[in-house]
C-alpha positions as CSV (number, residue, x, y, z in Angstrom):
1,M,50.2,36.9,-2.9
2,F,47.8,39.7,-4.3
3,G,45.4,37.7,-6.2
4,K,41.8,37.5,-6.3
5,K,40.4,36.5,-2.4
6,K,39.4,33.4,-1.9
7,D,35.5,32.7,-1.9
8,T,35.3,30.7,1.3
9,T,31.2,30.4,1.0
10,T,31.2,27.5,-1.3
11,E,33.4,25.5,1.3
12,I,30.1,26.1,3.8
13,D,27.9,23.3,3.4
14,K,24.2,23.9,2.8
15,E,23.2,23.2,6.6
16,Q,25.5,25.5,8.1
17,L,24.9,28.2,5.3
18,E,21.0,27.6,6.2
19,L,21.9,28.3,10.0
20,L,23.6,31.4,8.9
21,K,21.0,32.9,7.4
22,T,18.4,31.9,10.0
23,A,20.9,33.9,12.7
24,Q,21.6,36.9,10.5
25,N,17.3,37.2,9.7
26,R,17.1,36.9,13.9
27,I,19.6,39.4,14.4
28,K,17.9,41.9,12.2
29,Q,14.5,41.3,14.0
30,K,16.0,41.9,17.1
31,K,18.0,45.2,16.0
32,R,14.8,46.2,14.7
33,L,12.8,45.4,18.2
34,Y,15.3,47.4,20.0
35,A,14.9,50.3,17.8
36,H,11.2,50.1,18.2
37,F,11.9,50.0,22.0
38,V,14.2,53.3,22.3
39,V,11.8,55.1,19.8
40,F,9.0,54.2,22.1
41,L,10.6,55.4,25.2
42,I,11.4,58.9,23.9
43,G,8.2,58.9,22.4
44,S,6.0,58.5,25.5
45,V,8.6,61.1,27.1
46,F,7.8,63.3,24.4
47,L,4.2,62.9,24.5
48,I,4.0,63.5,28.4
49,V,6.3,66.4,28.1
50,A,4.0,68.1,25.1
51,N,0.6,67.3,27.5
52,T,1.8,68.6,30.6
53,G,4.9,70.7,29.9
54,I,3.8,72.4,26.7
55,G,0.1,72.1,27.4
56,I,-1.0,70.8,24.0
57,G,-4.4,69.1,24.1
58,E,-4.1,69.6,28.2
59,T,-8.0,69.8,27.8
60,F,-8.8,66.9,26.2
61,T,-9.4,64.1,28.8
62,P,-11.4,61.3,27.9
63,F,-13.0,59.7,30.7
64,G,-11.1,62.0,33.1
65,I,-7.8,60.7,32.1
66,P,-5.4,62.8,29.8
67,W,-5.2,61.6,25.8
68,F,-1.2,60.7,26.0
69,V,-2.1,57.9,28.4
70,F,-4.0,56.6,25.7
71,A,-1.8,57.5,23.0
72,I,1.3,55.5,25.1
73,G,-1.1,52.5,26.0
74,I,-1.6,51.8,22.1
75,W,1.8,52.3,21.2
76,L,3.0,49.8,24.0
77,A,0.0,47.4,22.4
78,L,1.9,47.6,19.0
79,F,5.3,47.3,20.9
80,V,4.2,44.3,22.9
81,Y,2.6,42.9,19.7
82,H,5.9,43.6,18.0
83,L,7.8,42.0,21.1
84,F,5.6,38.8,20.8
85,N,6.5,38.3,16.8
86,V,10.0,38.1,17.2
87,F,10.5,36.0,20.4
88,I,7.4,34.0,19.6
89,T,5.9,34.0,16.2
90,S,9.2,34.2,14.2
91,K,10.5,31.7,16.3
92,L,7.8,29.2,15.8
93,L,7.1,29.7,12.5
94,S,10.4,29.7,11.4
95,K,11.5,27.5,8.2
96,K,13.3,24.9,10.8
97,W,9.8,24.7,12.6
98,E,7.9,24.4,9.4
99,E,10.3,21.5,8.1
100,K,9.4,19.6,11.7
101,Q,5.9,19.7,11.3
102,L,5.9,18.9,7.7
103,N,7.9,15.9,8.7
104,L,5.7,15.1,11.5
105,L,2.7,15.1,9.0
106,I,4.3,13.2,6.5
107,N,5.5,10.4,9.2
108,K,1.8,10.3,10.5
109,Q,0.8,9.7,6.8
110,K,3.3,7.1,6.5
111,Q,1.9,5.6,9.4
112,R,-1.9,5.4,8.4
113,I,-1.2,4.6,4.8
114,S,1.1,1.4,6.4
115,E,-1.9,0.7,8.5
116,L,-4.4,0.8,5.6
117,T,-2.3,-1.7,3.8
118,T,-2.1,-4.2,6.5
119,Q,-6.0,-4.1,6.6
120,V,-6.3,-4.1,3.1
121,E,-4.3,-7.1,3.0
122,K,-6.1,-8.6,5.9
123,D,-9.1,-8.1,4.7
124,L,-8.5,-9.0,1.0
125,P,-5.3,-10.9,0.6
126,L,-3.3,-11.3,-2.6
127,P,-3.5,-15.1,-3.8
128,E,-0.6,-16.7,-3.0
129,K,1.1,-19.9,-5.7
130,K,-0.3,-21.9,-2.8
131,N,-3.5,-21.1,-2.7
132,L,-4.2,-20.7,-6.9
133,I,-2.8,-24.2,-6.8
134,A,-5.2,-25.3,-4.5
135,T,-8.0,-23.3,-6.3
136,S,-6.7,-24.8,-9.4
137,K,-7.1,-28.8,-8.6
138,N,-10.7,-28.7,-10.2
139,S,-8.3,-28.6,-13.4
140,N,-5.5,-31.0,-14.5
141,I,-3.3,-28.1,-16.3
142,T,-1.3,-29.0,-18.8
143,I,1.3,-27.4,-20.8
144,I,2.2,-28.6,-24.3
145,V,5.1,-27.4,-26.6
146,A,7.5,-28.6,-28.6
147,A,11.1,-27.6,-28.0
148,G,14.4,-28.8,-29.4
149,E,17.3,-30.3,-27.4
150,N,18.6,-26.5,-26.4
151,N,14.7,-25.7,-25.3
152,A,14.3,-23.6,-28.3
153,I,10.7,-23.0,-29.3
154,G,10.5,-20.3,-31.6
155,K,12.2,-17.3,-33.3
156,D,10.1,-13.9,-34.7
157,N,7.1,-15.5,-33.2
158,Q,7.2,-18.3,-35.4
159,L,7.9,-22.0,-35.4
160,I,11.3,-23.1,-36.1
161,W,10.1,-26.3,-37.7
162,H,7.4,-27.6,-39.2
163,L,6.1,-31.3,-38.0
164,S,2.7,-32.5,-39.4
165,D,2.8,-35.3,-36.8
166,D,3.2,-32.8,-34.1
167,L,0.8,-30.4,-35.2
168,K,-1.9,-33.2,-35.6
169,R,-0.7,-34.4,-32.1
170,F,-1.6,-30.7,-30.8
171,K,-5.1,-31.1,-32.6
172,N,-6.2,-34.3,-31.1
173,L,-4.9,-32.9,-27.4
174,T,-6.5,-29.6,-27.3
175,N,-9.6,-30.3,-29.3
176,G,-12.8,-29.2,-27.1
177,H,-10.4,-27.6,-24.5
178,H,-9.3,-24.0,-23.5
179,I,-6.1,-22.8,-24.6
180,I,-4.3,-20.3,-22.8
181,M,-1.5,-18.2,-24.3
182,G,0.3,-14.5,-24.7
183,R,-1.0,-12.3,-27.1
184,K,2.0,-12.7,-29.2
185,T,1.1,-16.6,-29.6
186,F,-2.5,-15.7,-30.5
187,E,-1.1,-13.1,-33.1
188,S,0.6,-16.0,-35.0
189,F,-2.7,-17.7,-35.8
190,P,-4.2,-16.7,-38.9
191,K,-7.5,-17.1,-37.1
192,P,-8.6,-18.8,-33.6
193,L,-8.5,-22.3,-34.2
194,P,-12.0,-24.2,-34.3
195,N,-13.4,-26.0,-31.5
196,R,-11.3,-24.4,-28.7
197,T,-12.0,-21.5,-26.3
198,H,-9.2,-19.2,-26.9
199,V,-7.8,-17.3,-23.4
200,V,-5.5,-14.3,-24.0
201,I,-3.1,-12.9,-21.6
202,T,-2.0,-9.3,-22.9
203,R,-1.4,-6.0,-20.5
204,Q,-2.8,-4.0,-23.5
205,K,-6.0,-2.2,-22.8
206,N,-9.1,-2.5,-25.2
207,Y,-7.3,-5.5,-27.0
208,Q,-9.7,-6.3,-29.6
209,V,-10.0,-10.0,-30.4
210,P,-12.9,-12.1,-32.7
211,T,-16.0,-13.1,-31.0
212,G,-15.5,-15.9,-28.3
213,V,-11.9,-15.2,-27.7
214,I,-11.4,-14.4,-23.4
215,V,-9.1,-11.6,-22.9
216,V,-7.1,-11.1,-19.3
217,N,-4.2,-9.3,-18.0
218,N,-2.8,-12.2,-15.8
219,L,-2.2,-16.0,-15.4
220,E,-4.3,-16.1,-12.6
221,D,-7.3,-14.5,-14.4
222,A,-6.4,-16.9,-17.3
223,L,-6.8,-19.9,-14.8
224,D,-9.6,-18.8,-13.5
225,A,-11.3,-18.5,-16.8
226,S,-10.9,-21.8,-17.5
227,K,-12.0,-23.4,-14.5
228,S,-14.9,-25.2,-16.0
229,D,-12.5,-26.8,-18.2
230,K,-11.1,-30.3,-16.9
231,Q,-7.9,-30.0,-18.8
232,P,-6.9,-26.6,-19.8
233,F,-3.8,-26.3,-22.4
234,V,-1.1,-23.9,-21.8
235,I,0.0,-23.3,-25.6
236,G,2.7,-20.5,-24.9
237,G,4.5,-18.3,-25.4
238,G,8.2,-18.7,-23.2
239,E,7.2,-15.9,-20.2
240,I,3.5,-17.6,-20.1
241,Y,5.2,-21.4,-20.1
242,K,7.4,-20.1,-17.6
243,Q,4.7,-18.4,-15.4
244,A,2.4,-21.8,-15.7
245,L,5.0,-24.1,-14.8
246,P,4.9,-24.1,-11.4
247,F,0.5,-24.7,-11.4
248,A,1.0,-27.4,-14.1
249,D,0.0,-31.3,-13.4
250,K,1.1,-32.4,-16.7
251,L,3.6,-31.8,-19.7
252,E,3.3,-32.7,-23.2
253,I,6.7,-32.3,-24.6
254,T,7.4,-32.7,-28.4
255,R,11.0,-33.0,-28.2
256,V,13.0,-32.4,-31.5
257,H,16.3,-33.8,-31.3
258,S,18.3,-31.0,-32.9
259,N,19.9,-27.7,-31.5
260,F,18.3,-24.7,-32.8
261,E,19.0,-20.6,-33.1
262,A,15.8,-19.2,-31.5
263,D,15.1,-16.3,-29.3
264,T,12.2,-18.1,-27.6
265,F,12.9,-20.8,-24.9
266,F,11.0,-23.3,-22.8
267,P,12.1,-23.4,-18.9
268,E,14.8,-26.4,-17.9
269,I,12.5,-29.6,-16.8
270,D,13.4,-30.5,-13.1
271,P,13.8,-34.4,-13.2
272,S,13.4,-34.0,-9.1
273,I,9.8,-32.6,-9.9
274,W,8.5,-34.3,-13.3
275,K,8.6,-37.9,-13.6
276,E,8.5,-39.4,-17.9
277,V,6.0,-41.4,-18.0
278,T,5.6,-42.2,-21.4
279,K,7.8,-41.8,-24.8
280,T,7.3,-42.1,-28.7
281,T,10.2,-41.7,-31.0
282,H,9.4,-40.6,-34.5
283,P,12.3,-41.0,-36.9
284,K,12.7,-38.0,-39.5
285,D,11.4,-38.8,-42.6
286,D,10.1,-37.0,-46.0
287,K,7.4,-35.1,-44.0
288,H,9.7,-34.5,-40.8
289,A,13.3,-33.1,-41.2
290,H,14.1,-33.8,-37.9
291,D,13.9,-36.6,-35.3
292,F,11.6,-36.0,-32.4
293,S,9.7,-37.5,-29.6
294,F,6.4,-37.4,-27.9
295,I,7.1,-37.1,-24.0
296,T,4.6,-36.9,-21.4
297,Y,5.5,-35.9,-17.7
298,T,3.6,-36.1,-14.6
299,R,4.5,-34.0,-11.5
300,Q,5.7,-36.2,-8.9
């Protein structure tokens, strides 16, 4: 009953509190203006009485006009300025007015940015997949990969198996061609593979590579850098395969007939898009720890 009085200020939302503060400031401004008006009236009467009643400065008449007229005129000008400041300037230049003008400016800038973006997209359209596929038809883009039955292709940036015939096939197919790869795949090689043009995709700036290796920032630039080759090969890793699959014309798959633990996988091959055209099975032997098959797919 006699406890501390509840503070209701916290129950007022920010917008109401802002309106309250604004109203309080306006009341103070109008009170000061009213006080100025009262003082102006009293002061004007005093100046008139001082001149005409008491005779202060009665001989000082600039331009034949009593001096108190000039004094009252200057004071009146100051009062009018105060009046203008309270009812015009302060009202127009309030915080709410500033926010309104700022919002108008922001909206205009957003509209301008939108117009510029539309114009840039019109003048310099970004390459779409369909356009990229059309421009890459001068080349027969081939993906080459060795993958397990569960599409496992690697772990810790290393192959999970060692199949000498698969390595020989990779060498024979890619010899003399551009090979497109991600940075990690490139770094898995002890040195660049001979008689092949390496195109490395990386987001790293100033990535250092041996002479002859081409560095690009995305798959589109990699395909553009390989357009002089009639059959560039995409050789990994997992993310690059995923990006390249929509653009590929042929898949050269070494299917290792086992499931493997891995951290990198090849995308699923959609049979409605890809047609198996050749398949050669290789049973495991002294040099090969797993059964595997060489399978070639072409786009339907």
